[in-house]
PDB file of N, CA, C and O in Angstrom:
ATOM      1  N   UNK A   1     -51.100  -0.304 -68.744  1.00  0.00           N
ATOM      2  CA  UNK A   1     -50.241  -0.454 -69.815  1.00  0.00           C
ATOM      3  C   UNK A   1     -50.110   1.222 -70.107  1.00  0.00           C
ATOM      4  O   UNK A   1     -50.942   2.109 -69.915  1.00  0.00           O
ATOM      5  N   UNK A   2     -48.766   1.289 -70.634  1.00  0.00           N
ATOM      6  CA  UNK A   2     -48.500   2.596 -71.318  1.00  0.00           C
ATOM      7  C   UNK A   2     -48.713   2.418 -72.819  1.00  0.00           C
ATOM      8  O   UNK A   2     -48.374   1.461 -73.515  1.00  0.00           O
ATOM      9  N   UNK A   3     -49.313   3.484 -73.157  1.00  0.00           N
ATOM     10  CA  UNK A   3     -49.929   3.612 -74.776  1.00  0.00           C
ATOM     11  C   UNK A   3     -49.120   4.590 -75.469  1.00  0.00           C
ATOM     12  O   UNK A   3     -48.574   5.500 -74.845  1.00  0.00           O
ATOM     13  N   UNK A   4     -48.999   4.448 -76.826  1.00  0.00           N
ATOM     14  CA  UNK A   4     -47.985   5.331 -77.558  1.00  0.00           C
ATOM     15  C   UNK A   4     -49.116   5.756 -78.612  1.00  0.00           C
ATOM     16  O   UNK A   4     -49.998   4.953 -78.915  1.00  0.00           O
ATOM     17  N   UNK A   5     -49.063   7.078 -79.177  1.00  0.00           N
ATOM     18  CA  UNK A   5     -49.958   7.187 -80.424  1.00  0.00           C
ATOM     19  C   UNK A   5     -48.750   7.899 -81.498  1.00  0.00           C
ATOM     20  O   UNK A   5     -47.987   8.863 -81.438  1.00  0.00           O
ATOM     21  N   UNK A   6     -49.119   6.652 -82.648  1.00  0.00           N
ATOM     22  CA  UNK A   6     -47.971   7.339 -83.499  1.00  0.00           C
ATOM     23  C   UNK A   6     -48.814   7.157 -84.709  1.00  0.00           C
ATOM     24  O   UNK A   6     -49.568   6.189 -84.811  1.00  0.00           O
ATOM     25  N   UNK A   7     -48.659   8.423 -85.984  1.00  0.00           N
ATOM     26  CA  UNK A   7     -49.526   7.951 -87.071  1.00  0.00           C
ATOM     27  C   UNK A   7     -50.846   7.745 -87.046  1.00  0.00           C
ATOM     28  O   UNK A   7     -51.412   6.992 -87.838  1.00  0.00           O
ATOM     29  N   UNK A   8     -51.460   8.435 -86.088  1.00  0.00           N
ATOM     30  CA  UNK A   8     -52.880   8.482 -85.867  1.00  0.00           C
ATOM     31  C   UNK A   8     -53.421   7.147 -85.306  1.00  0.00           C
ATOM     32  O   UNK A   8     -54.633   6.968 -85.189  1.00  0.00           O
ATOM     33  N   UNK A   9     -52.521   6.224 -84.963  1.00  0.00           N
ATOM     34  CA  UNK A   9     -52.925   5.011 -84.190  1.00  0.00           C
ATOM     35  C   UNK A   9     -52.346   4.759 -82.871  1.00  0.00           C
ATOM     36  O   UNK A   9     -51.262   5.175 -82.464  1.00  0.00           O
ATOM     37  N   UNK A  10     -53.113   4.100 -82.308  1.00  0.00           N
ATOM     38  CA  UNK A  10     -52.860   3.725 -80.696  1.00  0.00           C
ATOM     39  C   UNK A  10     -51.999   2.256 -80.638  1.00  0.00           C
ATOM     40  O   UNK A  10     -52.312   1.255 -81.282  1.00  0.00           O
ATOM     41  N   UNK A  11     -50.974   2.353 -79.821  1.00  0.00           N
ATOM     42  CA  UNK A  11     -49.888   1.208 -79.575  1.00  0.00           C
ATOM     43  C   UNK A  11     -49.734   1.052 -78.218  1.00  0.00           C
ATOM     44  O   UNK A  11     -49.496   2.059 -77.550  1.00  0.00           O
ATOM     45  N   UNK A  12     -49.843  -0.245 -77.572  1.00  0.00           N
ATOM     46  CA  UNK A  12     -49.225  -0.441 -76.372  1.00  0.00           C
ATOM     47  C   UNK A  12     -47.624  -0.298 -76.564  1.00  0.00           C
ATOM     48  O   UNK A  12     -47.039  -0.785 -77.532  1.00  0.00           O
ATOM     49  N   UNK A  13     -47.007   0.396 -75.573  1.00  0.00           N
ATOM     50  CA  UNK A  13     -45.611   0.451 -75.904  1.00  0.00           C
ATOM     51  C   UNK A  13     -45.076  -0.940 -76.446  1.00  0.00           C
ATOM     52  O   UNK A  13     -44.565  -1.002 -77.564  1.00  0.00           O
ATOM     53  N   UNK A  14     -45.182  -1.877 -75.761  1.00  0.00           N
ATOM     54  CA  UNK A  14     -44.486  -2.979 -75.986  1.00  0.00           C
ATOM     55  C   UNK A  14     -44.923  -3.776 -77.578  1.00  0.00           C
ATOM     56  O   UNK A  14     -44.383  -4.794 -78.011  1.00  0.00           O
ATOM     57  N   UNK A  15     -45.823  -3.142 -78.128  1.00  0.00           N
ATOM     58  CA  UNK A  15     -46.536  -3.708 -79.246  1.00  0.00           C
ATOM     59  C   UNK A  15     -45.824  -2.569 -80.542  1.00  0.00           C
ATOM     60  O   UNK A  15     -45.779  -3.007 -81.692  1.00  0.00           O
ATOM     61  N   UNK A  16     -45.425  -1.486 -80.329  1.00  0.00           N
ATOM     62  CA  UNK A  16     -44.725  -0.613 -80.971  1.00  0.00           C
ATOM     63  C   UNK A  16     -43.690  -1.111 -81.741  1.00  0.00           C
ATOM     64  O   UNK A  16     -42.605  -0.782 -81.262  1.00  0.00           O
ATOM     65  N   UNK A  17     -43.602  -1.746 -82.702  1.00  0.00           N
ATOM     66  CA  UNK A  17     -42.516  -2.646 -83.492  1.00  0.00           C
ATOM     67  C   UNK A  17     -42.444  -2.399 -85.078  1.00  0.00           C
ATOM     68  O   UNK A  17     -43.349  -2.116 -85.862  1.00  0.00           O
ATOM     69  N   UNK A  18     -41.339  -2.558 -85.251  1.00  0.00           N
ATOM     70  CA  UNK A  18     -41.017  -2.404 -86.954  1.00  0.00           C
ATOM     71  C   UNK A  18     -41.770  -3.641 -87.601  1.00  0.00           C
ATOM     72  O   UNK A  18     -41.723  -4.797 -87.181  1.00  0.00           O
ATOM     73  N   UNK A  19     -42.512  -3.154 -88.762  1.00  0.00           N
ATOM     74  CA  UNK A  19     -43.448  -4.217 -89.346  1.00  0.00           C
ATOM     75  C   UNK A  19     -42.481  -4.964 -90.212  1.00  0.00           C
ATOM     76  O   UNK A  19     -42.949  -6.019 -90.639  1.00  0.00           O
ATOM     77  N   UNK A  20     -41.266  -4.696 -90.580  1.00  0.00           N
ATOM     78  CA  UNK A  20     -40.427  -5.632 -91.220  1.00  0.00           C
ATOM     79  C   UNK A  20     -39.514  -6.259 -90.247  1.00  0.00           C
ATOM     80  O   UNK A  20     -39.188  -7.377 -90.647  1.00  0.00           O
ATOM     81  N   UNK A  21     -38.975  -5.943 -89.097  1.00  0.00           N
ATOM     82  CA  UNK A  21     -37.920  -6.843 -88.416  1.00  0.00           C
ATOM     83  C   UNK A  21     -38.468  -6.958 -86.907  1.00  0.00           C
ATOM     84  O   UNK A  21     -37.863  -7.685 -86.118  1.00  0.00           O
ATOM     85  N   UNK A  22     -39.354  -6.404 -86.592  1.00  0.00           N
ATOM     86  CA  UNK A  22     -40.186  -6.638 -85.274  1.00  0.00           C
ATOM     87  C   UNK A  22     -39.339  -6.055 -84.204  1.00  0.00           C
ATOM     88  O   UNK A  22     -39.742  -6.361 -83.082  1.00  0.00           O
ATOM     89  N   UNK A  23     -38.274  -5.299 -84.225  1.00  0.00           N
ATOM     90  CA  UNK A  23     -37.621  -4.291 -83.295  1.00  0.00           C
ATOM     91  C   UNK A  23     -38.702  -3.390 -82.581  1.00  0.00           C
ATOM     92  O   UNK A  23     -39.610  -2.745 -83.105  1.00  0.00           O
ATOM     93  N   UNK A  24     -38.378  -3.512 -81.283  1.00  0.00           N
ATOM     94  CA  UNK A  24     -39.119  -2.367 -80.642  1.00  0.00           C
ATOM     95  C   UNK A  24     -38.765  -0.888 -80.897  1.00  0.00           C
ATOM     96  O   UNK A  24     -37.592  -0.576 -81.104  1.00  0.00           O
ATOM     97  N   UNK A  25     -39.658  -0.057 -80.887  1.00  0.00           N
ATOM     98  CA  UNK A  25     -39.635   1.370 -81.395  1.00  0.00           C
ATOM     99  C   UNK A  25     -39.738   2.288 -80.355  1.00  0.00           C
ATOM    100  O   UNK A  25     -40.022   1.915 -79.217  1.00  0.00           O
ATOM    101  N   UNK A  26     -39.519   3.532 -80.655  1.00  0.00           N
ATOM    102  CA  UNK A  26     -39.805   4.301 -79.791  1.00  0.00           C
ATOM    103  C   UNK A  26     -40.139   5.753 -80.712  1.00  0.00           C
ATOM    104  O   UNK A  26     -39.649   5.862 -81.836  1.00  0.00           O
ATOM    105  N   UNK A  27     -41.021   6.859 -80.123  1.00  0.00           N
ATOM    106  CA  UNK A  27     -41.421   7.815 -80.902  1.00  0.00           C
ATOM    107  C   UNK A  27     -40.326   8.625 -81.478  1.00  0.00           C
ATOM    108  O   UNK A  27     -40.712   9.478 -82.277  1.00  0.00           O
ATOM    109  N   UNK A  28     -38.883   8.555 -81.236  1.00  0.00           N
ATOM    110  CA  UNK A  28     -38.253   9.253 -82.083  1.00  0.00           C
ATOM    111  C   UNK A  28     -37.281   8.369 -83.081  1.00  0.00           C
ATOM    112  O   UNK A  28     -36.202   8.697 -83.573  1.00  0.00           O
ATOM    113  N   UNK A  29     -38.004   7.172 -83.212  1.00  0.00           N
ATOM    114  CA  UNK A  29     -36.880   6.548 -83.943  1.00  0.00           C
ATOM    115  C   UNK A  29     -37.616   5.309 -85.078  1.00  0.00           C
ATOM    116  O   UNK A  29     -37.087   4.224 -85.318  1.00  0.00           O
ATOM    117  N   UNK A  30     -39.037   5.828 -85.713  1.00  0.00           N
ATOM    118  CA  UNK A  30     -39.804   5.289 -86.531  1.00  0.00           C
ATOM    119  C   UNK A  30     -39.910   6.266 -87.806  1.00  0.00           C
ATOM    120  O   UNK A  30     -39.458   7.404 -87.926  1.00  0.00           O
ATOM    121  N   UNK A  31     -40.600   5.527 -88.672  1.00  0.00           N
ATOM    122  CA  UNK A  31     -41.036   6.205 -89.957  1.00  0.00           C
ATOM    123  C   UNK A  31     -42.442   5.229 -90.140  1.00  0.00           C
ATOM    124  O   UNK A  31     -42.722   4.185 -89.551  1.00  0.00           O
ATOM    125  N   UNK A  32     -43.088   5.857 -91.016  1.00  0.00           N
ATOM    126  CA  UNK A  32     -44.471   5.161 -91.434  1.00  0.00           C
ATOM    127  C   UNK A  32     -44.772   5.260 -92.581  1.00  0.00           C
ATOM    128  O   UNK A  32     -44.424   6.320 -93.101  1.00  0.00           O
ATOM    129  N   UNK A  33     -45.439   4.367 -93.373  1.00  0.00           N
ATOM    130  CA  UNK A  33     -45.991   4.559 -94.778  1.00  0.00           C
ATOM    131  C   UNK A  33     -47.367   3.638 -94.943  1.00  0.00           C
ATOM    132  O   UNK A  33     -47.304   2.429 -94.719  1.00  0.00           O
ATOM    133  N   UNK A  34     -48.460   4.193 -95.296  1.00  0.00           N
ATOM    134  CA  UNK A  34     -49.800   3.611 -95.618  1.00  0.00           C
ATOM    135  C   UNK A  34     -49.998   2.757 -94.345  1.00  0.00           C
ATOM    136  O   UNK A  34     -50.025   1.546 -94.565  1.00  0.00           O
ATOM    137  N   UNK A  35     -50.149   3.164 -92.987  1.00  0.00           N
ATOM    138  CA  UNK A  35     -50.193   2.693 -91.957  1.00  0.00           C
ATOM    139  C   UNK A  35     -49.351   1.815 -91.394  1.00  0.00           C
ATOM    140  O   UNK A  35     -49.506   1.299 -90.287  1.00  0.00           O
ATOM    141  N   UNK A  36     -48.379   1.620 -92.208  1.00  0.00           N
ATOM    142  CA  UNK A  36     -47.290   0.473 -91.278  1.00  0.00           C
ATOM    143  C   UNK A  36     -46.196   1.489 -90.869  1.00  0.00           C
ATOM    144  O   UNK A  36     -45.909   2.561 -91.402  1.00  0.00           O
ATOM    145  N   UNK A  37     -45.634   0.853 -89.736  1.00  0.00           N
ATOM    146  CA  UNK A  37     -44.753   1.581 -88.882  1.00  0.00           C
ATOM    147  C   UNK A  37     -43.382   0.618 -88.913  1.00  0.00           C
ATOM    148  O   UNK A  37     -43.356  -0.557 -88.547  1.00  0.00           O
ATOM    149  N   UNK A  38     -42.353   1.317 -89.388  1.00  0.00           N
ATOM    150  CA  UNK A  38     -40.958   0.868 -89.691  1.00  0.00           C
ATOM    151  C   UNK A  38     -39.907   1.696 -88.644  1.00  0.00           C
ATOM    152  O   UNK A  38     -40.129   2.792 -88.127  1.00  0.00           O
ATOM    153  N   UNK A  39     -38.695   0.848 -88.484  1.00  0.00           N
ATOM    154  CA  UNK A  39     -37.641   1.520 -87.764  1.00  0.00           C
ATOM    155  C   UNK A  39     -36.888   2.076 -88.913  1.00  0.00           C
ATOM    156  O   UNK A  39     -36.899   1.519 -90.010  1.00  0.00           O
ATOM    157  N   UNK A  40     -36.122   3.355 -88.632  1.00  0.00           N
ATOM    158  CA  UNK A  40     -35.724   4.425 -89.880  1.00  0.00           C
ATOM    159  C   UNK A  40     -34.859   3.235 -90.640  1.00  0.00           C
ATOM    160  O   UNK A  40     -35.303   2.854 -91.723  1.00  0.00           O
ATOM    161  N   UNK A  41     -33.725   2.668 -90.163  1.00  0.00           N
ATOM    162  CA  UNK A  41     -33.162   1.911 -91.171  1.00  0.00           C
ATOM    163  C   UNK A  41     -33.856   1.084 -92.196  1.00  0.00           C
ATOM    164  O   UNK A  41     -33.519   1.111 -93.380  1.00  0.00           O
ATOM    165  N   UNK A  42     -34.763   0.399 -91.767  1.00  0.00           N
ATOM    166  CA  UNK A  42     -35.410  -0.345 -92.581  1.00  0.00           C
ATOM    167  C   UNK A  42     -36.338   0.160 -93.690  1.00  0.00           C
ATOM    168  O   UNK A  42     -36.499  -0.352 -94.798  1.00  0.00           O
ATOM    169  N   UNK A  43     -36.866   1.161 -93.234  1.00  0.00           N
ATOM    170  CA  UNK A  43     -37.777   2.098 -93.820  1.00  0.00           C
ATOM    171  C   UNK A  43     -36.821   2.734 -95.067  1.00  0.00           C
ATOM    172  O   UNK A  43     -37.213   2.740 -96.234  1.00  0.00           O
ATOM    173  N   UNK A  44     -35.704   3.186 -94.705  1.00  0.00           N
ATOM    174  CA  UNK A  44     -34.948   3.771 -96.031  1.00  0.00           C
ATOM    175  C   UNK A  44     -34.274   2.707 -96.654  1.00  0.00           C
ATOM    176  O   UNK A  44     -33.881   3.028 -97.776  1.00  0.00           O
ATOM    177  N   UNK A  45     -33.982   1.484 -96.307  1.00  0.00           N
ATOM    178  CA  UNK A  45     -33.246   0.277 -97.121  1.00  0.00           C
ATOM    179  C   UNK A  45     -34.775  -0.181 -97.894  1.00  0.00           C
ATOM    180  O   UNK A  45     -34.648  -0.431 -99.093  1.00  0.00           O
ATOM    181  N   UNK A  46     -35.994  -0.295 -97.406  1.00  0.00           N
ATOM    182  CA  UNK A  46     -37.207  -0.611 -98.237  1.00  0.00           C
ATOM    183  C   UNK A  46     -37.418   0.425 -99.531  1.00  0.00           C
ATOM    184  O   UNK A  46     -37.423   0.051-100.704  1.00  0.00           O
ATOM    185  N   UNK A  47     -37.560   1.565 -99.157  1.00  0.00           N
ATOM    186  CA  UNK A  47     -38.308   2.577 -99.944  1.00  0.00           C
ATOM    187  C   UNK A  47     -37.765   3.442-100.405  1.00  0.00           C
ATOM    188  O   UNK A  47     -38.340   4.023-101.325  1.00  0.00           O
ATOM    189  N   UNK A  48     -36.249   3.974 -99.921  1.00  0.00           N
ATOM    190  CA  UNK A  48     -35.771   5.225-100.266  1.00  0.00           C
ATOM    191  C   UNK A  48     -35.001   4.847-101.536  1.00  0.00           C
ATOM    192  O   UNK A  48     -34.801   5.802-102.287  1.00  0.00           O
ATOM    193  N   UNK A  49     -34.511   3.623-101.953  1.00  0.00           N
ATOM    194  CA  UNK A  49     -33.795   3.280-102.755  1.00  0.00           C
ATOM    195  C   UNK A  49     -34.377   3.562-104.432  1.00  0.00           C
ATOM    196  O   UNK A  49     -33.664   3.744-105.419  1.00  0.00           O
ATOM    197  N   UNK A  50     -35.875   3.531-104.377  1.00  0.00           N
ATOM    198  CA  UNK A  50     -36.567   3.623-105.579  1.00  0.00           C
ATOM    199  C   UNK A  50     -36.798   5.220-105.539  1.00  0.00           C
ATOM    200  O   UNK A  50     -37.076   5.614-106.672  1.00  0.00           O
ATOM    201  N   UNK A  51     -36.774   6.164-104.680  1.00  0.00           N
ATOM    202  CA  UNK A  51     -36.938   7.522-104.976  1.00  0.00           C
ATOM    203  C   UNK A  51     -38.469   7.953-104.879  1.00  0.00           C
ATOM    204  O   UNK A  51     -38.866   9.100-104.672  1.00  0.00           O
ATOM    205  N   UNK A  52     -39.315   6.724-105.083  1.00  0.00           N
ATOM    206  CA  UNK A  52     -40.814   6.896-105.167  1.00  0.00           C
ATOM    207  C   UNK A  52     -41.352   5.862-103.884  1.00  0.00           C
ATOM    208  O   UNK A  52     -41.618   4.664-103.972  1.00  0.00           O
ATOM    209  N   UNK A  53     -41.396   6.474-103.045  1.00  0.00           N
ATOM    210  CA  UNK A  53     -41.740   5.602-101.726  1.00  0.00           C
ATOM    211  C   UNK A  53     -43.077   4.921-101.913  1.00  0.00           C
ATOM    212  O   UNK A  53     -43.224   3.815-101.394  1.00  0.00           O
ATOM    213  N   UNK A  54     -44.052   5.455-102.589  1.00  0.00           N
ATOM    214  CA  UNK A  54     -45.308   4.685-102.896  1.00  0.00           C
ATOM    215  C   UNK A  54     -44.914   3.189-104.009  1.00  0.00           C
ATOM    216  O   UNK A  54     -45.282   2.052-103.717  1.00  0.00           O
ATOM    217  N   UNK A  55     -44.343   3.433-104.910  1.00  0.00           N
ATOM    218  CA  UNK A  55     -43.649   2.257-105.625  1.00  0.00           C
ATOM    219  C   UNK A  55     -43.117   1.170-105.090  1.00  0.00           C
ATOM    220  O   UNK A  55     -43.422   0.015-105.386  1.00  0.00           O
ATOM    221  N   UNK A  56     -42.158   1.577-104.140  1.00  0.00           N
ATOM    222  CA  UNK A  56     -41.387   0.596-103.364  1.00  0.00           C
ATOM    223  C   UNK A  56     -41.984   0.033-102.312  1.00  0.00           C
ATOM    224  O   UNK A  56     -41.390  -0.849-101.692  1.00  0.00           O
ATOM    225  N   UNK A  57     -43.431   0.506-101.885  1.00  0.00           N
ATOM    226  CA  UNK A  57     -44.279  -0.189-101.090  1.00  0.00           C
ATOM    227  C   UNK A  57     -45.298  -0.992-101.845  1.00  0.00           C
ATOM    228  O   UNK A  57     -46.190  -1.660-101.323  1.00  0.00           O
ATOM    229  N   UNK A  58     -45.047  -0.843-103.250  1.00  0.00           N
ATOM    230  CA  UNK A  58     -46.071  -1.765-104.261  1.00  0.00           C
ATOM    231  C   UNK A  58     -47.647  -0.975-104.405  1.00  0.00           C
ATOM    232  O   UNK A  58     -48.681  -1.530-104.777  1.00  0.00           O
ATOM    233  N   UNK A  59     -47.490   0.480-103.994  1.00  0.00           N
ATOM    234  CA  UNK A  59     -48.656   1.204-104.263  1.00  0.00           C
ATOM    235  C   UNK A  59     -48.304   1.961-105.468  1.00  0.00           C
ATOM    236  O   UNK A  59     -47.142   2.353-105.574  1.00  0.00           O
ATOM    237  N   UNK A  60     -49.217   2.236-106.456  1.00  0.00           N
ATOM    238  CA  UNK A  60     -49.311   3.053-107.657  1.00  0.00           C
ATOM    239  C   UNK A  60     -49.293   4.403-107.111  1.00  0.00           C
ATOM    240  O   UNK A  60     -49.890   4.674-106.069  1.00  0.00           O
ATOM    241  N   UNK A  61     -48.532   5.383-107.874  1.00  0.00           N
ATOM    242  CA  UNK A  61     -48.904   6.709-107.385  1.00  0.00           C
ATOM    243  C   UNK A  61     -50.213   7.220-108.101  1.00  0.00           C
ATOM    244  O   UNK A  61     -50.619   6.718-109.149  1.00  0.00           O
ATOM    245  N   UNK A  62     -50.798   8.193-107.489  1.00  0.00           N
ATOM    246  CA  UNK A  62     -52.054   8.613-107.995  1.00  0.00           C
ATOM    247  C   UNK A  62     -51.721   9.817-108.911  1.00  0.00           C
ATOM    248  O   UNK A  62     -50.804  10.582-108.613  1.00  0.00           O
ATOM    249  N   UNK A  63     -52.440   9.976-109.981  1.00  0.00           N
ATOM    250  CA  UNK A  63     -52.309  10.915-110.975  1.00  0.00           C
ATOM    251  C   UNK A  63     -52.354  12.584-110.387  1.00  0.00           C
ATOM    252  O   UNK A  63     -53.350  13.112-109.894  1.00  0.00           O
ATOM    253  N   UNK A  64     -51.438  13.028-110.521  1.00  0.00           N
ATOM    254  CA  UNK A  64     -51.390  14.682-110.005  1.00  0.00           C
ATOM    255  C   UNK A  64     -50.920  14.463-108.364  1.00  0.00           C
ATOM    256  O   UNK A  64     -51.123  15.439-107.643  1.00  0.00           O
ATOM    257  N   UNK A  65     -50.501  13.633-107.928  1.00  0.00           N
ATOM    258  CA  UNK A  65     -50.179  13.514-106.524  1.00  0.00           C
ATOM    259  C   UNK A  65     -48.512  13.614-106.449  1.00  0.00           C
ATOM    260  O   UNK A  65     -47.804  12.819-107.068  1.00  0.00           O
ATOM    261  N   UNK A  66     -47.986  14.658-105.637  1.00  0.00           N
ATOM    262  CA  UNK A  66     -46.707  14.805-105.522  1.00  0.00           C
ATOM    263  C   UNK A  66     -46.146  14.378-104.146  1.00  0.00           C
ATOM    264  O   UNK A  66     -46.856  14.568-103.158  1.00  0.00           O
ATOM    265  N   UNK A  67     -45.099  13.897-104.026  1.00  0.00           N
ATOM    266  CA  UNK A  67     -44.714  13.508-102.473  1.00  0.00           C
ATOM    267  C   UNK A  67     -44.049  14.812-102.071  1.00  0.00           C
ATOM    268  O   UNK A  67     -43.597  14.950-100.934  1.00  0.00           O
TER     269      UNK A  67
END
C-alpha cells in the first residue's frame, strides 16, 4: 500500500481524506489544524471566517500565543 506523510502523520493513500466531507486528498490540496486534515475549501469555510482558526475549531487561544 502506498503511504503518505502529512502533518507528521502517516496515512494510507486511500485513507487520506477530509475530516469534514470525506473527500480524498493529495499532498497539494489539504490543510490541517490540531491534527485533523481538511480539504482546503472546508478548512477555509470552517475556520477562516472567524479570523482566529483556534476559536473556529473550539480551542481557546493560549495567552501570549500569536498565529
